[in-house]
N, C-alpha and C positions, 0 to 999 in steps of 0.2 A: 272693048279694050282700047287703050290709047298707047300709041308708040312712044318710046323714050325720046325720040327726035322731036315729036310734036310737043311733048311735055316740056322739054328744055326750051323750045322756041316760045311756048306760051309763058313760061316763067320769065324769060328774058324780056318779053313784051310787057309783062306786069311790072317788071323792075324799071323800062325806057320811061274797211276790213273788219268785218264783224268778229272774225276769229282773232284772238290775241294769244300769241305764243311768247313765252318768256324770252326776252332778248330780241324780239322782232316787232316791238310796239312803237318804234321811233317814227315820227312823221318824216315825210319827204323833205330833204334839205333844199331850199330854193337856190343855194349857191352852187351846188354840185351839178356838174354836167359839162357839155361842150359849148364853146363860144367861137365865133368867127367874125373876121373883119375883112373888108376889101384890101387888095394889095397896095402896098406903098413902095415906090421905087422897085417894082417888080417882085417884091417879097410878100408872099401870102402869110397871114397870121391867124393861127387858130390857138385855142387853149382848151385844157382839160383841168377841171377843178375836182379833186378827189378829197374825200373826208376820211379821217381816221381818229385816233385819240379815244377819248371816252365821251359818254353822253354829257357828263358834267364839264369836261375840259376837252372840247373838240380841237383837232389840229387839221390843217389843210395842206395839200400839195398843189401848187399851181404849175402846170407844165405848158410850155409854149412850143408849137411846132407848125409846119406848113399845111398840114391836113389832118382831118379826123378820120378814124377808122382805117388807118393805113399804117404799115410798118415804115415810118419815115424818121428822119433825123429829128432830134430834140434841140430847139434853140436854147432853152433854159428850163430847169426844174427847181422850183423854190419850195423847200420843205419846211414843215413844222410851223406854218403860219397860224397865228392865233387870231380869232375874230375879235373885233372891237366894234361894239354897237351895231352888230349885224352886218359888218363889212370886214373885208380882208385887205389890209395895207401891206404892200410888199416892196422890197428894194434890195436887189443883189448887186447894185453898182451899175449894171447894164440895163436891167429891166426893173421898172418901178411903176407903181400905180395902185389902183384900188379895184377890188371886186365887190360889187353890190348886187342887189336883187335885179337880175335882168341884163347885166353888162359888166364889162371890164374897161376901165380907162388905163391905157398903157402908154408909157414913154420908153422908147428903146434907143439907147445911146449906141452909136457906131462911128466909124472913121469919117463919115460924111456929115455927121451932126446928130440930130435927134429925130426919130420918126415917131409920130403919135398915131395911135390906133384906138378906135372906139369899137370894141368887140361886143357883139350882141349874143345873147343866149340862143342856142340852137334847139328848138323844140322838134326833135327829129321824130318822124312818123314813118315806120316801115312801109315801103311801096306795096307790100302784100298784106297790110293790116286790113282785116275785114274781108279778105278774099272769099268770093263766093265759090262754093264747091261745084265742080262740073256735074253734068247730068248723071254720069255714071259713077259718081263718088259714093262712098259709104260714109254716112254721117255718124261720127263717133260721139260728138257732143255739140249740140246746137243751143245750149242754154236752157232747155226745157226739162230734161231729165238725164239720169245717168244709167239708162237701161242697157247701154252697150258695155257696161263695165262691171267688174266684180273684184273683190280682194283676192289675194293669193291663195286663201283657203276656200275660195268659192263663195264666200258670204257676200251679201248685198252691200252696195257702196254706203260707207259711213261718212264720206266727205260732205262738207257743207255745200248747199246749192243756194246761191244768192245773187240776185241781179243779173242772171244769165251767165254766171261764172261758177265753176266748181273749185273749191278751196281745199287744199290738202289738210286732212285731219291726221295728226301724228298717231302712230300706233301706240295704244295703251291697253291695259287690262280693264274691263268693266267690272261691275260689282259681282258678276257671275264667274269672273276669272277668264272670260273670253276676250279675244282681241276686238278692239274697237278702233277703226281707222287703219292706216298703213297703206303701203303700195297697192296700186290697182293695175289691173290688166284687162284687156278686151276679152269678152266672152268668146268671140270668134277668133279663129286662127287663120293665118293668111300664107299663101304660097306665092312664089314668083316675085318679080320686081314690083316695088310699091313706091307711091308718092304720098307723103304725109304733110299736111299743113297744121300747125298748132300755134296758138298765141298764149303768152304767159306773162306774169307780172311778179317780180321778185321784190319782196318787202325790204325796206331799208334796215340795215344793222351796221352801224358805222364804227363800232368799237373794237375792231381788229384789223390788222394788216394781213391776216392769214385768209386766203380765199375760202378755204374749207370751213371757217368759222362763220361765214355769211350764209345767206339763204341758199339752200341746196336742194336739188331734185335731179331728175334725169329722164330722158325719153329713150326707152329701150325697144329695140327690134330683136326679140328673143334674148340672146345672151349679149347683145351688143348695145352699148350706151352712147348716146350723144349727150354730153354733160350740160345740165341746166344749173347754173351757179351765178350768184350775184358777183359778177366779175369786172364791173366797170373800173377802169383804171389799172388793171393788172396786165401782165405781159402776154398772157395767152399761151400757157404751156399745155402739156398733155392732160392736165387735170382741170384746166380752166373752162369757162363757158364755151360751148361749141366744139370742144375736143371730142374726137373718138377716144373715149376715156382710156387713159393710160397707154395709148398707142400713137395717136396722130394728133398733134397740136393743130389748132385752126390756123389758116394762113394769116389771119389778122384777127384781133379782138374787136368785134363789131358790137359789143355790148353798150347799151345806153344806160343812163343813170338809174340807180335803184328806185323802185316805185313807178317806173314807166312800163308801158306795154311793149312787148317785143314779139318777134315772129321767128319761127323756124319753117323752112320749106325744105323737105328732105326726100331725096330719091335713094332708095335702098335696093341693091341687087344682092340676092342671097347667094350662098355658095352653090356651086355646081360640081358634082363629083362624076367624072368620066373615067371609069376604070381606076387606075392608080393615080390619076391626075386630079388635083383639086383646084378649081377656079375660086379664088378667095371671094368672100363677100365684100361689097364696096359701098361707100357713101359719097353722095354729092350733096352738099348742104349750103343753103343760103341763110344767113342770119341777118335779119333786118334788111334784106335785099342785097347783102354783100356776100358773094360766094366765098365760103371759107374752107370748103373741101371740094375737090374735083376728082371724083372716082377714086377716093382714098381706100386702100385695101385694109381689111381687118384680119389679122393673123390668128387671133384667138379670142375667147370670151373676155370682155373688157373688165370683168371683176378680177382678173388674174394679173400678176406681175409677169414680166418677160420670162423669167426662169421656169415658172409653172406653165406658161403658155405653150411651151414646146410640146407638151403632151396633150394639148387640146384637140378634140376630135370634131371636125365640122360635120354637119348634117344637112339634109335637104328636107327635113321635117317642117311642116307648117309652124308658124310662130305667132305669138300674141304680141300686141303692142302694150308696153307697160309705162305707167307714170310713177315715178319713185317718191315715196315718202322719206325724207331725210330730216324730219323734225321742224320744218319751217312751213308757214301757211302760204305756199305758193298758190297763185290764182291761175287757172286755165280757162280758155274759152275757144270757141270756133275751131273745133278739131274735126278734120275729115281726112279720109284716105282714098286713094285711087289705085286700082290694080292696073299694072302696065303690061304691055306685050313684051 
């Protein structure tokens, strides 16, 4: 067993598509993502380029701010920018320039004159990407097979296995009328505090501003879900990526652009029942190396809304880990679990 204290110290040290699904076949947009430039006159400049509109008529939002993956002020947000010959030209009076593949040329007018910035695309890689499992870890998926998993009806995994990745196969009825694909769970059930590492890739779908219309899945600890959702550029509410679904919003949206590999490192403490007293289950979560939950409590099963949640009964029963099918070909890899003291 490994103590929670040692695990948190270890994590902090670590941090110092063959399947085609309708609506998810878009290629990765090279303009979408984070950008950053050195400071000018003490002002740091970063940008987030977000895509919406339709595949035939894309639109972009260019947001300028002092930092990425932070809840910080916005200097400017320029909406509904149309592409011209593979570039984005923008001018709101104070912020003007061009977004092209790999960078942004920006001129910012202010009371002292004009500051010019050359923002470069940030190819962000999580500090725990490819993290090796500790010696006492339970390997749930190492790219070789899906032997640790089953579907909710106990059937063998029907997801695709390709290039060391397992790819969600949506639930459908086969010719015999039986389920083919769908949500998967671990065959083994677990008790006590747990640490889970999982890597995932969310395919692009740019044609909607609604987060739920984009690539969607979830990592479940029994009844409790940490949301997996293509949420780049969204505010980060209780239904967005990294949320304790329908209960606790992430401290910050640490999502990278669609089509990129991302990580969750999750510590889960299950409920403890001591007589009439219930110690609620809790999550601490790092998303792409950014801590987005710090011992966040879970008051009820996350499939419920608050009104129904008041009647939820917590349990100390062992739980399975589940990966949700929500209709999108999410890719997963390098999944391992560690039992904690």
